[in-house]
C-alpha positions in Angstrom: -42.3 52.6 95.2 -42.0 54.9 92.1 -43.8 54.7 88.8 -40.8 53.3 87.0 -40.7 50.4 89.4 -44.3 49.4 88.6 -43.8 49.5 84.7 -40.5 47.6 84.4 -42.0 44.1 84.6 -44.4 44.8 81.8 -41.7 46.3 79.4 -39.2 43.4 79.8 -41.5 40.7 78.3 -42.2 42.9 75.3 -38.5 43.4 74.5 -37.9 39.6 74.6 -40.8 39.1 72.3 -39.3 41.5 69.9 -35.9 39.9 70.1 -37.4 36.5 69.6 -39.4 37.8 66.6 -36.3 39.4 65.1 -34.3 36.2 65.6 -37.1 34.2 64.0 -37.2 36.6 61.0 -33.4 36.4 60.6 -33.6 32.6 60.9 -36.3 32.5 58.2 -34.4 34.8 55.9 -31.2 32.7 56.5 -33.0 29.5 55.7 -34.7 31.0 52.7 -31.5 32.5 51.5 -29.6 29.3 52.0 -32.3 27.4 50.2 -32.3 29.9 47.4 -28.5 29.7 47.1 -28.7 25.9 47.3 -31.4 25.8 44.7 -29.4 28.2 42.5 -26.3 26.0 42.8 -28.3 22.9 42.0 -29.8 24.7 39.0 -26.3 25.2 37.6 -26.1 21.5 36.9 -23.0 19.5 36.6 -19.8 20.9 35.2 -19.7 20.7 31.3 -16.3 19.0 31.4 -16.9 16.7 28.4 -17.1 19.6 25.9 -14.2 21.3 27.7 -12.0 18.3 27.2 -12.6 18.2 23.4 -9.3 18.9 21.6 -7.9 18.9 18.0 -7.0 15.5 16.7 -3.2 15.2 16.7 -1.0 12.7 14.8 2.3 11.8 16.4 5.3 9.9 15.3 6.8 6.9 17.0 8.6 9.2 19.5 5.6 11.4 20.3 6.6 14.3 18.0 3.8 16.1 16.3 3.4 15.2 12.6 0.1 17.0 12.0 -2.8 18.5 13.9 -6.4 18.9 12.6 -8.4 21.9 13.6 -11.6 21.3 15.5 -15.0 21.4 13.7 -15.4 25.1 14.5 -11.9 26.0 13.2 -10.2 26.3 16.6 -6.8 24.9 17.3 -6.8 23.3 20.8 -4.1 20.7 21.4 -3.9 18.3 24.3 -1.3 19.1 26.9 0.3 17.7 30.0 2.0 20.3 32.3 4.5 17.8 33.6 5.8 16.6 30.2 4.8 19.1 27.6 5.5 22.5 29.1 8.7 24.3 30.1 9.0 24.5 33.9 10.2 28.2 33.5 6.8 29.1 31.9 4.9 27.4 34.7 7.0 29.3 37.3 6.0 32.6 35.6 2.4 31.6 35.1 1.8 30.6 38.7 3.8 33.6 40.0 1.8 36.0 37.9 -1.7 34.4 38.1 -2.0 32.2 41.1 0.8 32.0 43.6 -1.1 29.7 46.0 -2.6 27.5 43.4 -1.6 24.3 45.1 -2.8 25.4 48.5 -6.2 27.1 48.0 -9.5 25.3 47.4 -10.6 27.3 44.3 -10.7 30.9 45.7 -7.8 32.8 47.2 -9.0 35.4 49.8 -5.5 36.8 50.1 -5.3 37.4 46.3 -8.7 39.1 46.3 -7.6 41.3 49.2 -4.4 42.2 47.6 -6.1 43.1 44.3 -8.6 45.3 46.1 -5.8 47.1 48.0 -3.7 47.7 44.9 -6.8 49.1 43.2 -7.4 51.5 46.0 -3.8 52.6 46.5 -2.7 52.8 42.8 -6.0 53.7 41.2 -5.8 50.9 38.6 -5.8 47.2 38.5 -2.3 45.8 39.1 -3.2 42.2 39.5 -6.4 40.2 39.4 -7.9 38.3 42.3 -9.1 35.3 40.2 -7.3 32.1 40.6 -6.5 29.8 37.8 -9.4 27.6 38.9 -11.8 30.5 38.6 -10.3 31.5 35.2 -10.9 27.9 34.1 -14.5 28.1 35.3 -14.9 31.2 33.1 -13.3 29.5 30.1 -15.6 26.5 30.5 -18.7 28.7 30.8 -17.9 32.1 29.3 -19.9 35.2 30.2 -20.1 38.2 28.0 -20.7 40.7 30.8 -18.8 41.2 34.1 -21.1 41.3 37.1 -21.4 40.2 40.7 -23.6 37.3 39.5 -20.9 36.2 37.0 -18.2 36.4 39.7 -20.4 34.3 42.1 -20.9 31.8 39.3 -17.2 31.5 38.9 -16.7 31.0 42.6 -19.2 28.2 42.8 -17.8 26.5 39.7 -14.2 26.9 41.1 -15.2 25.0 44.3 -16.9 22.4 42.1 -13.7 22.0 40.0 -11.5 21.7 43.0 -13.9 19.0 44.3 -14.0 16.9 41.1 -10.5 17.4 39.7 -7.0 17.2 40.9 -4.7 20.2 40.8 -2.8 18.7 37.8 -6.0 18.1 35.9 -7.2 21.7 36.6 -3.8 23.0 35.4 -3.8 20.8 32.3 -7.3 21.9 31.4 -6.5 25.5 31.8 -3.3 25.2 29.6 -5.5 23.6 26.9 -8.3 26.2 27.0 -6.5 29.5 27.7 -7.1 31.9 24.7 -4.1 33.3 22.8 -5.8 35.3 20.1 -7.7 34.3 17.0 -8.5 30.6 16.9 -5.6 29.6 19.1 -6.4 28.0 22.4 -3.9 26.5 24.8 -0.2 26.8 25.3 0.8 24.2 22.7 -1.2 25.8 19.9 0.1 29.2 20.8 3.8 28.1 21.0 3.6 26.3 17.7 1.8 29.1 15.9 4.0 31.9 17.3 7.4 30.3 17.8 7.2 27.2 15.6 8.0 24.8 18.4 6.5 22.8 21.2 6.4 24.5 24.6 8.8 22.1 26.2 11.7 24.5 25.9 10.8 28.2 26.0 13.0 31.2 26.5 12.2 33.7 29.2 10.9 36.2 26.7 8.7 33.6 25.1 7.4 32.4 28.5 6.6 35.9 29.6 4.8 36.7 26.4 2.6 33.5 26.7 1.8 34.5 30.2 0.6 37.9 29.2 -1.5 37.0 26.1 -4.5 35.3 27.8 -5.2 38.5 29.8 -6.4 40.2 26.7 -5.9 37.8 23.8 -7.4 39.9 21.0 -5.9 43.2 22.0 -2.4 41.6 22.2 -2.5 39.4 19.1 1.0 39.2 17.7 -0.1 39.4 14.1 -2.2 42.5 14.8 -1.0 44.3 17.9 2.7 43.4 18.5 3.4 46.6 20.3 0.7 45.9 22.9 1.8 42.3 23.2 5.4 43.5 23.9 4.3 46.0 26.5 2.3 43.3 28.3 5.2 41.0 28.2 7.5 43.5 29.7 5.0 44.2 32.5 5.1 40.4 33.4 8.9 40.5 33.5 8.9 43.6 35.7 6.5 42.1 38.2 8.5 38.8 38.3 11.5 40.9 39.2 9.6 42.6 42.0 8.7 39.2 43.4 12.2 37.9 43.0 11.3 35.1 40.6 13.7 36.2 38.0 16.8 38.5 38.1 16.8 42.0 36.7 19.6 41.1 34.2 17.6 38.2 32.8 14.5 40.4 32.5 16.5 43.1 30.7 17.8 40.6 28.2 14.3 39.2 27.6 12.9 42.7 27.0 15.4 43.2 24.3 14.0 40.3 22.3 11.7 41.5 19.5 8.2 40.2 19.2 7.4 38.1 16.1 4.6 39.6 14.0 3.6 36.6 11.8 2.1 33.3 12.7 3.9 30.1 11.7 2.1 27.2 9.9 1.3 24.1 11.9 3.4 21.0 11.2 2.2 19.2 8.0 4.5 16.1 7.9 3.2 12.9 6.4 -0.1 14.3 5.2 -1.2 11.2 3.3 -0.4 9.0 6.4 -2.3 11.5 8.6 -5.3 11.5 6.3 -5.5 7.8 6.2 -5.0 7.5 10.0 -7.8 10.0 10.6 -10.2 8.0 8.4 -9.1 4.8 10.1 -9.0 5.7 13.8 -12.2 7.5 14.8 -12.3 7.0 18.6 -9.1 8.8 19.6 -7.9 12.4 19.6 -4.3 11.3 19.6 -3.1 9.0 16.9 0.4 7.6 17.0 2.1 6.4 13.8 5.3 4.3 13.4 7.0 7.0 11.3 10.1 8.9 12.3 9.5 12.6 11.9 13.2 13.3 11.2 13.4 10.8 8.4 10.0 11.7 7.1 11.0 15.4 6.8 14.2 14.5 5.1 12.6 12.2 2.5 9.8 14.7 1.8 12.5 17.3 1.0 14.3 14.8 -1.2 11.2 13.9 -3.1 10.3 17.6 -3.6 13.8 18.5 -4.8 14.1 15.6 -7.2 10.7 16.0 -8.7 11.4 19.7 -9.3 14.4 18.7 -11.3 12.6 16.1 -13.3 9.7 18.2 -14.5 6.6 20.1 -13.4 4.2 17.1 -13.9 6.4 14.5 -12.1 5.6 13.1 -8.7 7.6 10.7 -6.4 6.5 8.2 -3.8 8.9 6.8 -1.2 8.4 4.2 1.5 11.0 3.2 4.1 10.4 0.1 6.2 12.1 -1.4 9.2 12.9 -5.0 8.2 12.7 -6.5 11.6 9.3 -5.1 12.7 7.6 -4.2 9.4 7.0 -0.7 10.8 6.8 2.1 8.2 9.5 4.6 9.1 8.7 7.1 6.3 5.8 7.5 3.9 6.1 10.1 1.2 2.9 9.9 -0.9 3.8 12.6 -3.4 6.3 15.2 -4.2 4.2 18.1 -2.9 0.9 17.6 -1.2 -0.5 21.1 -2.2 0.7 21.0 -5.8 -2.4 20.4 -8.0 -0.4 20.0 -11.2 1.5 17.1 -9.6 -1.8 15.7 -8.1 -0.1 16.1 -4.7 -3.0 14.8 -2.7 -3.0 11.4 -4.5 -1.0 8.9 -2.5 1.2 7.3 -5.1 2.4 4.6 -2.7 -1.1 3.2 -2.9 -1.6 3.6 -6.6 -1.7 0.5 -8.7 1.0 0.8 -11.4 3.0 -1.5 -13.7 6.1 -2.7 -11.8 8.4 -3.2 -14.8 11.2 -5.5 -14.0 10.9 -5.3 -10.2 9.2 -8.7 -9.9 12.2 -10.5 -11.4 14.0 -11.2 -8.1 11.0 -13.2 -7.0 11.1 -15.3 -10.2 14.7 -16.1 -9.6 14.0 -16.7 -5.9 11.4 -19.4 -6.8 13.8 -20.9 -9.3 16.5 -21.1 -6.6 14.0 -22.5 -4.2 13.0 -25.3 -6.7 16.6 -26.3 -7.0 16.8 -26.4 -10.8 19.1 -23.3 -11.0 21.9 -21.7 -8.9 23.2 -18.1 -9.0 26.3 -19.4 -10.7 24.5 -21.6 -13.2 24.7 -20.6 -16.9 21.7 -19.5 -18.8 21.2 -18.5 -22.4 20.1 -15.0 -23.3 19.0 -15.6 -26.9 15.9 -15.0 -29.0 13.1 -17.3 -27.9 9.4 -17.5 -28.5 6.6 -18.7 -26.3 3.7 -19.1 -28.7 3.1 -15.6 -30.0 5.1 -14.0 -27.2 8.7 -13.2 -27.9 10.4 -11.2 -25.1 13.2 -8.9 -25.9 15.7 -7.1 -23.7 15.4 -3.4 -22.9 18.3 -2.5 -25.3 17.1 -4.9 -28.0 20.3 -6.9 -27.9 21.2 -10.3 -26.5 24.1 -11.3 -24.2 24.4 -15.0 -25.2 25.3 -17.4 -22.4 25.7 -15.6 -19.0 25.6 -16.6 -15.4 22.2 -16.5 -13.7 23.6 -14.0 -11.3 24.6 -11.7 -14.1 21.3 -12.1 -15.8 19.5 -10.8 -12.8 22.0 -8.0 -12.1 21.6 -6.8 -15.7 17.9 -7.4 -15.6 17.9 -9.4 -18.8 14.4 -10.2 -19.9 14.7 -13.5 -21.8 16.3 -15.4 -18.9 13.7 -14.1 -16.5 10.9 -15.3 -18.8 12.5 -18.7 -19.3 12.7 -19.2 -15.5 9.1 -17.9 -15.1 8.0 -20.4 -17.7 9.6 -23.1 -15.6 8.4 -21.8 -12.2 4.9 -21.0 -13.4 3.2 -17.5 -13.5 0.3 -18.7 -11.3 2.8 -19.9 -8.7 4.6 -16.6 -8.7 1.3 -14.7 -8.4 0.1 -16.9 -5.5 3.4 -16.7 -3.7 3.5 -12.9 -3.8 -0.1 -12.8 -2.6 0.8 -15.2 0.2 3.4 -12.6 1.2 0.8 -9.8 1.2 1.5 -8.3 -2.2 -1.7 -8.4 -4.4 -1.0 -8.4 -8.1 -3.8 -6.8 -10.1 -4.5 -8.4 -13.5 -6.9 -7.2 -16.2 -10.5 -8.5 -15.7 -10.9 -12.2 -16.5 -7.2 -12.6 -17.3 -5.1 -15.3 -15.7 -1.4 -14.8 -14.8 0.9 -15.1 -17.8 4.5 -14.8 -18.7 4.2 -11.1 -19.4 3.8 -10.4 -15.7 7.5 -11.0 -15.4 8.2 -7.8 -17.3 5.5 -5.6 -15.8 2.3 -6.9 -17.4 0.5 -6.7 -14.0 -0.4 -4.0 -11.5 1.1 -3.5 -8.0 1.4 -0.8 -5.4 4.7 0.6 -4.1 3.4 -0.3 -0.6 3.0 -4.0 -1.5 6.2 -4.2 -3.5 8.2 -2.9 -0.6 6.5 -5.3 1.8 7.6 -8.2 -0.4 11.1 -6.9 -0.8 11.5 -6.5 2.9 11.2 -10.3 3.2 14.4 -10.9 1.4 16.8 -9.6 4.1 14.6 -11.4 6.6 15.6 -14.6 4.8 12.2 -15.3 3.3 9.7 -14.3 5.9 7.7 -11.1 5.4 6.4 -9.0 8.3 3.2 -7.2 7.3 3.7 -3.5 7.2 2.3 -1.4 10.0 1.9 2.4 10.0 -0.7 3.1 12.8 0.2 2.1 16.3 -2.7 0.5 18.1 -3.1 -0.5 21.7 -3.6 -4.0 22.9 -0.4 -5.4 21.6 -1.8 -7.0 18.5 0.4 -9.8 17.2 1.3 -9.9 13.5 2.4 -13.2 12.1 5.2 -13.3 9.5 4.2 -14.4 6.0 6.1 -16.8 3.8 7.9 -15.5 0.8 10.8 -17.8 0.0 12.9 -20.4 1.6 15.8 -18.9 3.7 18.5 -20.2 1.3 16.7 -18.9 -1.8 16.1 -15.5 -0.2 19.7 -15.2 0.8 20.8 -16.0 -2.7 18.5 -13.3 -4.2 19.9 -10.8 -1.7 23.5 -11.8 -2.4 22.9 -11.4 -6.1 21.2 -8.0 -5.9 24.0 -6.7 -3.7 26.2 -6.9 -6.8 23.9 -4.9 -9.1 25.8 -2.1 -10.8 24.9 1.1 -8.9 23.9 4.4 -10.5 26.6 6.8 -11.5 28.9 8.1 -8.7 27.5 5.5 -6.2 29.5 3.0 -4.3 29.2 -0.7 -5.3 28.2 -3.6 -3.1 26.6 -1.4 -0.4 22.9 -1.7 -1.2 21.0 -4.7 -2.6 18.6 -3.2 -5.1 16.6 -3.7 -8.3 15.2 -1.1 -10.7 12.3 -1.3 -13.1 10.8 0.7 -16.0 7.2 0.1 -17.1 6.1 -0.1 -20.7 6.0 3.2 -22.4 8.2 5.0 -19.8 5.3 5.5 -17.5 6.8 4.3 -14.2 10.3 4.3 -12.9 11.0 2.1 -9.9 13.9 1.3 -7.5 13.6 -0.9 -4.4 16.6 -1.7 -2.2 17.5 -3.0 1.2 20.3 -3.4 3.7 20.2 -5.5 6.8 18.0 -2.9 8.6 15.8 -1.0 6.2 14.0 -1.5 2.9 13.2 1.6 0.8 11.1 1.8 -2.3 10.9 4.6 -4.8 8.4 5.3 -7.6 8.8 8.1 -10.1 6.3 9.1 -12.8 3.2 11.1 -13.6 0.2 10.5 -11.4 -2.1 10.5 -14.5 -0.1 7.6 -16.1 1.0 9.6 -19.1 4.4 8.5 -20.6 7.5 10.5 -19.9 10.2 10.0 -22.5 13.5 8.9 -21.0 11.9 8.0 -17.6 14.1 4.9 -16.7 14.3 3.3 -13.3 18.1 3.2 -13.3 18.4 6.9 -14.2 15.3 8.5 -12.4 14.6 6.3 -9.4 17.8 4.6 -8.4 19.7 7.9 -7.6 16.7 8.8 -5.3 17.0 5.4 -3.6 20.7 5.8 -2.9 20.2 9.3 -1.7 17.4 8.2 0.6 19.7 5.6 2.2 22.4 8.2 2.6 19.9 10.5 4.4 18.8 8.0 6.9 21.6 9.2 9.1 22.8 5.6 10.0 25.5 3.4 8.7 24.4 0.7 6.3 23.8 -2.6 8.1 25.2 -5.8 6.5 22.8 -8.4 5.1 22.4 -11.7 7.1 25.0 -14.5 6.7 24.2 -17.4 4.5 21.9 -20.0 6.1 23.1 -23.4 7.0 23.1 -25.7 3.9 23.6 -22.9 1.4 25.6 -24.2 -1.6 28.3 -21.7 -2.4 30.4 -22.8 -5.4 31.7 -21.7 -8.7 30.0 -23.0 -11.8 32.7 -25.7 -12.3 32.2 -27.1 -8.9 28.4 -27.2 -9.0 26.6 -30.5 -9.5 26.3 -31.3 -13.2 22.5 -30.6 -13.4 23.1 -27.1 -11.9 25.8 -26.0 -14.2 23.5 -25.0 -17.0 19.8 -24.2 -17.0 17.8 -26.1 -19.6 14.2 -25.2 -20.5 11.5 -27.7 -19.5 11.4 -29.5 -22.8 15.1 -30.3 -22.7 14.9 -32.1 -19.4 13.2 -35.1 -20.8 15.5 -37.9 -21.8 15.0 -39.4 -25.3 16.6 -42.8 -26.1 17.1 -46.1 -24.4 17.0 -44.6 -20.9 13.7 -44.2 -19.1 12.7 -40.7 -18.1 13.7 -39.9 -14.5 10.7 -40.3 -12.2 10.3 -40.3 -8.4 8.2 -43.4 -7.6 7.9 -42.7 -3.9 6.6 -40.7 -2.3 3.9 -39.6 -4.7 3.5 -35.9 -5.4 0.9 -34.3 -3.1 0.8 -37.2 -0.7 0.5 -36.8 3.1 2.8 -38.7 5.3 1.9 -39.4 8.9 4.9 -38.4 11.1 3.6 -40.8 13.7 4.0 -43.7 11.4 0.4 -44.9 12.1 1.5 -46.7 15.2 2.6 -43.9 17.4 6.2 -44.3 16.3 7.9 -41.0 15.3 9.0 -40.9 11.6 12.8 -40.6 11.7 13.5 -41.6 8.1 11.7 -41.1 4.8 12.6 -43.4 1.9 12.8 -41.9 -1.6 12.7 -44.3 -4.6 13.5 -43.3 -8.2 13.0 -44.9 -11.6 14.9 -44.2 -14.7 17.5 -41.5 -15.1 21.3 -41.7 -15.4 23.5 -42.2 -12.4 25.0 -40.4 -10.5 21.9 -38.7 -9.1 21.7 -35.8 -6.6 19.0 -35.6 -3.9 17.7 -32.1 -2.8 15.4 -31.4 0.0 13.8 -27.9 -0.2 16.4 -26.9 -2.7 19.4 -28.0 -0.5 21.6 -30.9 -1.6 21.6 -33.8 0.9 23.6 -36.4 -1.0 23.4 -38.9 -3.9 20.9 -41.6 -4.8 22.5 -45.1 -4.3 22.9 -47.7 -6.9 19.5 -49.2 -6.1 18.0 -45.7 -7.0 16.8 -44.9 -3.5 17.9 -42.9 -0.5 16.7 -42.5 3.1 16.4 -38.9 4.2 15.6 -37.3 7.5 12.4 -35.2 7.1 13.0 -31.6 8.2 9.9 -31.5 10.3 6.1 -31.1 9.9 4.8 -29.1 6.9 5.4 -29.2 3.2 8.6 -30.7 1.9 9.9 -30.4 -1.6 12.0 -33.4 -2.9 14.0 -33.1 -6.1 16.2 -35.6 -7.8 18.6 -34.6 -10.7 20.5 -37.1 -12.8 23.9 -36.8 -14.6 22.2 -36.0 -17.9 20.3 -33.0 -16.5 16.9 -34.6 -16.1 15.1 -33.8 -12.9 11.8 -34.6 -11.1 10.2 -32.9 -8.1 7.5 -33.9 -5.7 6.0 -32.0 -2.8 4.7 -33.9 0.2 3.1 -32.9 3.5 4.4 -34.4 6.7 1.9 -34.2 9.5 
């Protein structure tokens, strides 16, 4: 036995002890390291996604087109974006091919990309492509680091894994497209495309796409407004690499390289600024606000207002509102001629300013007169000097037309006939009816409605006036105007303005109003107005589809000599209709029961309007009076015994036969020799019953059937 044989058994246990000790040390180090890494990862906390998702508030039109965007509180432009609907597929193809070819397959980190980047660095001596994935770049954008280090890279890797775990690939891509820097205060593909190319990134050329892929790599050194040469060189390198990877052809790349790089930024869209301001103040819980406006029509009418105001004078402003009759949606809202013009007080929304309406309330006076049944469009009415106490209305031209048809009196906007009818209808009734239709008339403090309101002695806004007018082509029902689209499907109930027959008659009369010079007749039903002292010029018109209102004047209320509605506002109205880009829609047909007849064929009481004092009969005959039902009474449709009321008796005293019976302004026949008639009630609700005799006397009662 040798010496070595005797020592072997003692050495072997020592080696095993050392191995075990080393293994234990490694295990401890591994556990400690893993614990430290785990502790470090935990210390990073959750991803700060809430702040990363903050975007600029954007205001869109009814079709999703951008009307206006508001910069974030720190001045950055960052617009929300959806890669599937808002971005050109060609741009996405270049972006993924240049930045992250395996974006949809990796889990946040791409080992192949890292290896390729390292190999290119070793073989070429400079960085050819980065190894960071889009997810890693997003992590850096969410938590930016000033210095590059191994620690910062590990931080990105961890955050990339977290992003892939918490978000889908589409969400990661959308967030990257919203946060990627493009120089200055531009963040995201939409802000960059609008600022550099003046358009949304839905349709980008190859040159534009390559440029937008290149800019985020070094946004400040490649800013188009400061370093266009560097930006162009970076764009061309993107194109060359895409050719190498067979994503684009060499011919397409050559054509794209020939496109010059724009040096100046373009302004962000600024359509409907007054609407956007109001929407921003109203909707506070959404970064995307959708309006009912049509951007194309809005842009056209803004240009129209700007051009016409420039021709009228440096202090003149113009307000325009276009409304869809069927829905009440505001299609265009021009608050002033120039939002940034201080001399024109451009930031004051003149569609919401309370101004004197001039003669624009006259159609509603006539409508109530038609509704009450004491006058017809072809009735005759006197235009002659008349005095109501101390009030003596005169026509605009200080002349009188004598006896004219009611239709002609409204078309010529004669003042005396309108005041005569208002005296019969009642100023308070006109005021309450317009308020019922959503148009608030503003009177001086502690002053009751009076006859002067028929000629503009009251305040109203263009917004409310257009809302009321939009009820005429709807045959008397007004849909409240809406400009901000809200979720939840809120239902708006129509408001009552006039009876269908009366509304149709007003529209039919206004359709024949003489148009402004060089305009076609009988195409647009419209009315003009001029306030006292030439301070406000109005024109409101409608066809079967749209109602448009125009106001012209000085925002400070100063008079403008020669500012007349027919000359200043009506041409703007007709031009606005012409620029809608659609054929004029016909007005509705006459409702059932509408009396269409010449003056000679009208019932005798309707052939000529007589003031209230002339309706009372003096002599042997008793004054015409409806004995039953009593005015203001309520009639139970159930008859008190559960029997449905199918006939309503009307009894009359006095008057001269023959007598005509009208229900809600529609003639239903004659009163018989016993001075009574049985009528069929039209249904539950208020019913207006009128009886006219052969001498022109009349009496009216209103009852409620329930």
